[in-house]
C-alpha positions, -999 to +999 in steps of 0.1 A: +030-121-540+002-130-564-009-095-573+026-084-578+035-111-602+003-106-621+007-069-626+043-073-636+032-100-661+005-077-676+030-048-679+055-071-696+029-084-720+019-048-729+055-038-733+063-067-756+032-063-776+037-027-783+074-017-783+066+014-762+076+050-758+058+082-750+061+118-753+049+149-737+073+176-748+070+187-784+094+216-786+100+224-822+130+246-827+128+267-858+160+259-876+156+292-895+154+313-863+179+341-865+183+346-827+187+326-795+157+345-781+135+332-810+148+297-804+140+299-767+105+312-775+100+282-798+110+258-770+085+272-746+056+268-770+029+246-754+029+210-766+009+204-797-015+179-781-029+207-760-034+229-790-054+203-809-075+191-779-112+187-784-132+182-753-152+149-754-189+149-752-208+135-722-220+107-745-184+098-753-174+098-716-204+076-707-196+052-736-160+049-724-170+043-688-192+013-697-166-001-720-138+003-694-160-010-665-179-038-682-164-044-716-142-072-728-109-059-713-120-060-676-136-094-682-105-109-698-083-092-672-104-106-643-103-141-658-065-139-661-060-126-625-085-152-612-066-180-630-032-169-615-047-166-580-064-200-584-031-216-593-015-201-562-045-206-540-048-169-531-066-163-509-064-198-495-098-194-478-115-195-512-105-231-518-101-246-553-126-258-580-152-239-599-166-222-568-132-209-558-125-197-593-158-179-594-150-161-561-116-150-574-131-139-608-159-119-591-133-103-568-110-092-596-139-079-618-154-061-588-120-044-581-118-032-617-154-020-617-150+000-585-117+015-597-132+026-630-164+040-614-143+059-589-121+074-617-150+085-639-171+097-609-144+118-594-134+131-628-170+144-632-169+161-598-135+177-605-145+185-641-115+165-656-111+145-687-093+113-678-096+097-712-064+086-728-050+106-758-023+092-779+008+113-782+012+136-813+049+133-810+072+107-826+099+086-812+099+056-788+109+073-756+088+105-760+057+083-766+066+060-737+069+091-714+036+103-726+019+070-717+034+069-683+027+105-674-009+102-687-015+076-659-012+105-633-026+134-653-059+145-670-072+173-691-092+203-679-110+231-696-119+238-732-082+239-743-073+207-724-046+219-700-028+189-686-029+187-648-021+163-620-052+141-616-064+132-581-092+109-595-066+089-616-043+085-586-071+075-561-091+051-583-068+020-582-067+022-544-105+027-541-110-007-558-086-027-537-096-011-504-132-019-512-122-055-518-102-057-486-131-044-464-159-057-486-153-094-494-117-104-487-110-126-456-109-107-423-071-111-420-066-086-449-060-050-438-055-015-453-019-024-457-028-052-481-053-029-499-026-003-504-001-029-516-026-043-541-035-008-552+001-002-562+000-031-586-033-019-599-017+014-607+011-004-624-016-021-645-030+013-656+005+022-668+007-010-688-028-003-702-018+032-713+014+019-730-008-006-749-032+022-759-003+042-772+014+016-792-011-010-804-019-001-840-055-002-853-064+012-887-098+028-894-114-006-904-095-028-880-111-048-852-091-030-826-105+004-837-139-008-826-125-012-791-113+024-794-076+019-792-071+039-824-078+074-813-070+081-777-093+056-761-123+068-779-118+105-771-121+129-800-090+148-809-096+163-843-061+174-850-043+144-837-019+123-857-028+087-864 
């Protein structure tokens, strides 16, 4: 189906662009530890990212919301999705030509806007920080794991405990369900909304992988799009 191929394409592009891995566990065993108890204690030490967490300000959250909902990425993403759907005439009721492309672009952009608004809105209600933080670990697979896991988790509290995030899980489906019942042809149902939401969630995974691995130095153009430091969130002790 169109959405499926699109999301797989986006994920593939992200993966190829970044050579991904992620990491969540940062157990540092003290090689000089004299006993197995000491080694065990070291392994159970909380991951370093939690220790260096700095809660973002409301201004930072608001800035990230507008960037994620109305910035260049959702615009380019909507244009790409609309182009693929146009080529495949999906939905066929929207015809071809400029008018058909406009409907498909508006639909894709609307889905992204609703998803982003839902994620940030629910995060505010649940007092969660759903911004992305790059892993402080090293190694391809630990960093890849971190990027994937971050899709379903958020930070809470002053020390940034990592928890399962209901807002992050629900947001992709809120966007596609809104499209199905708001502007898609009547033949579309909740089943289609759920299916498209799965691919939207996959798109979030690809986006986190890109945020984790795309390099941007302090003066690089990408740093202005807050790919450099955890999606614009402040983490004073984080590694570059």
